[in-house]
C-alpha positions, 0 to 999 in steps of 0.5 A, a space after each residue: 499499499 504506497 503512502 504519500 510522504 513515506 520516507 524510505 528506511 533501510 530495511 525496506 529492501 531487507 523486507 522485500 527480500 525476506 517476503 520473497 522466500 519466507 511465509 511471513 516476517 516480524 518486524 519488531 522493535 521500539 514503539 513509534 520507530 516507524 513499523 506500521 508505517 513500513 509495514 503498510 508500505 509492503 502490505 496488501 491489506 491490514 489489521 491493527 490489534 490497538 485500534 479499539 475497533 469493536 470488530 476487532 474485539 468481537 473477532 478476537 473473542 469469536 474466532 481469531 483467525 477471521 483477522 487473517 483473512 485479506 490480500 497478502 502480505 496481510 499486515 497484523 499490527 502489534 500482534 503481541 496484543 493477542 499472542 495466540 496469533 502467532 500460531 494461527 499465523 504459523 498454521 496459515 503459512 504451513 497451509 497456504 505454502 507460499 511466501 509473503 503471507 503475512 507481515 507482524 509488527 511488535 513493540 514489546 516481546 510477549 512472556 515466554 509461552 511453552 505453547 508457542 511455536 518458534 516460528 522457525 522456517 516460516 517467519 523471519 524476524 527483522 529489527 527496526 530502529 529509529 532512523 539513521 542520519 541518512 534515512 533523515 536526510 541529515 546524511 549523504 550516504 556517500 560512505 557505504 558500508 557494503 562498499 567499504 567491506 567490498 573494498 571500495 574506497 569513498 571519495 575524499 572530502 575535506 569539509 564534512 559540512 557540519 560541526 560538533 554543535 550541529 551534531 549534537 543537535 542532531 543526537 538529541 533531536 533523535 530518529 522518530 519518524 513523528 519528529 521528523 518535521 519538529 524543531 530539536 526542542 519540539 522533538 525532545 519535549 516529545 520524547 520526554 513525554 515518550 519516556 514518561 509513557 514508557 515508565 508509567 504505561 509501557 512497562 506495566 503492559 508487559 505480560 508476565 512482569 511484576 509490578 515496577 516502581 516508576 520512580 525506581 525505573 525513572 532513577 534506573 534510566 537516568 543511571 543508564 544514561 550516565 553509562 551508555 557505551 560503557 561496561 559498567 556492571 549492575 551493581 554499579 549502575 544500581 549504586 549510581 541510582 541516587 535517593 533509591 535503594 536498588 540491588 543489582 538483581 532489581 537493576 537487571 529486572 528493570 533492565 530486562 523489561 526495557 529490553 523487552 520494549 526494545 528501549 535497551 540494546 546489548 552490545 556483546 563482546 567480540 572474542 578474536 584469536 589473539 597473538 597476546 596472552 591477555 584475557 578478552 573482557 566478556 562484559 557487554 555494553 548497553 545502550 538505548 535504541 537511540 541516544 536521544 532517549 538518554 538525552 530526555 530522560 536527563 533533560 540534557 539539551 545540545 548546549 548542555 552537551 557541549 558543556 560535558 564533552 565526555 558524556 557527549 562522546 559516549 553518547 556519540 559513540 552510542 549513536 554510531 553503534 545505532 547506525 552501524 546496527 542499522 546498516 550491518 543488519 541489510 548485510 547479515 552483519 551483527 555488532 560488537 565491541 572489543 576490549 581486553 585486560 591490557 586496554 587494547 580496545 575497538 569501540 564497534 566490531 562489525 562482523 558479517 555472516 560470511 567472516 568479514 569484519 571491520 574494526 571502528 574507533 569513534 571520536 567526536 572531534 577530527 583532532 582525535 583521528 591520530 589518537 583513534 588511528 593508533 589505538 586501531 592499529 594496536 588492536 588489529 596488531 594483536 589479532 592472530 591472523 592465522 586463525 582470524 582473518 584480517 579486517 576488511 578495513 579499519 575506520 575512524 568516525 567522527 561528527 565533523 571530520 573529513 572523509 579520506 584514507 589515513 596513512 596506515 590504510 585505515 579510513 576516516 569519516 563523519 557519521 553524516 556520511 555514512 550509509 548502507 
């Protein structure tokens, strides 16, 4: 169903491809990231379970399979409101034996149910996240992640056309499609309301979860914002929750609830074969699905962020992680991080399913490029290339730097230049 004004998304091509071989797809992701609009773009008919229409409630009470009738692909929006539909969709796919029958969208993960089939080999899962700078029209996509993996060097550009204040303004604005035409101040006010809804409504609606205290949950989210992109333990996060008594175990439970809403994502560690004997750290990093949420929950504007460049650097790194997740998914890739006990690190590792990988260091300003370049070189030199292949490329990502090759073969570019 073509929609006027639809902003194309990176996942569109992946959805088309998946519908060509899979009986159905599940588009899952944080609320309001654009799942419904994207699903409609690829569907021929739809039913929205959260519409509140009396005929939908009646069908759910009498015969839920009635909701699956319609032109295919049939969009079933917010399917998790009626989890029994999962098995009904699976049976319909088995019965019809044709690809491209259903598009399901979901903004939360239902509680585990032993009677619910996994959906393996019938439904393909696709994760959606808030929009990247490229999708928002704030970046030109001149540096293709796929092209870098294929050995295509980007065209050098000495002036990125942006600066750090503008980049931080883009960061706190966020990538929610509904906020696309808002000013940054308006978008942040909208996101603060969004955070309050998550705290007071969305977490409480999760099935199979005990009641969560909104005051503690808000304090936890503020603590997470201060530790975005770090390897802080749950004990550390719990202790940082000011004014509230919170144990590490409770912090884990609250974070798991936020994961079920796709608000929080893990960046797992990467463990290559090394020449050295230093142990690789095994802790994941935690990120908000969009760092603008960290700004919203802490009431931090771009101007305030400029006064705290350490936090700005962490949140910018998280924004780069978000972008690389979106672009890597289209290539069948996954995003990790690396750090050993000797201090050697790579902020981001992107590994494709064919074994190729790349390492990234993230720096807010262009003056930090030489430091990042040296850090990457030290890390790569420690990788045992007899057992782990050499990286396809290494890169330094900045907010305001040029696009150009570096002396050791690495490449540097601003985030606004990155595309699929």
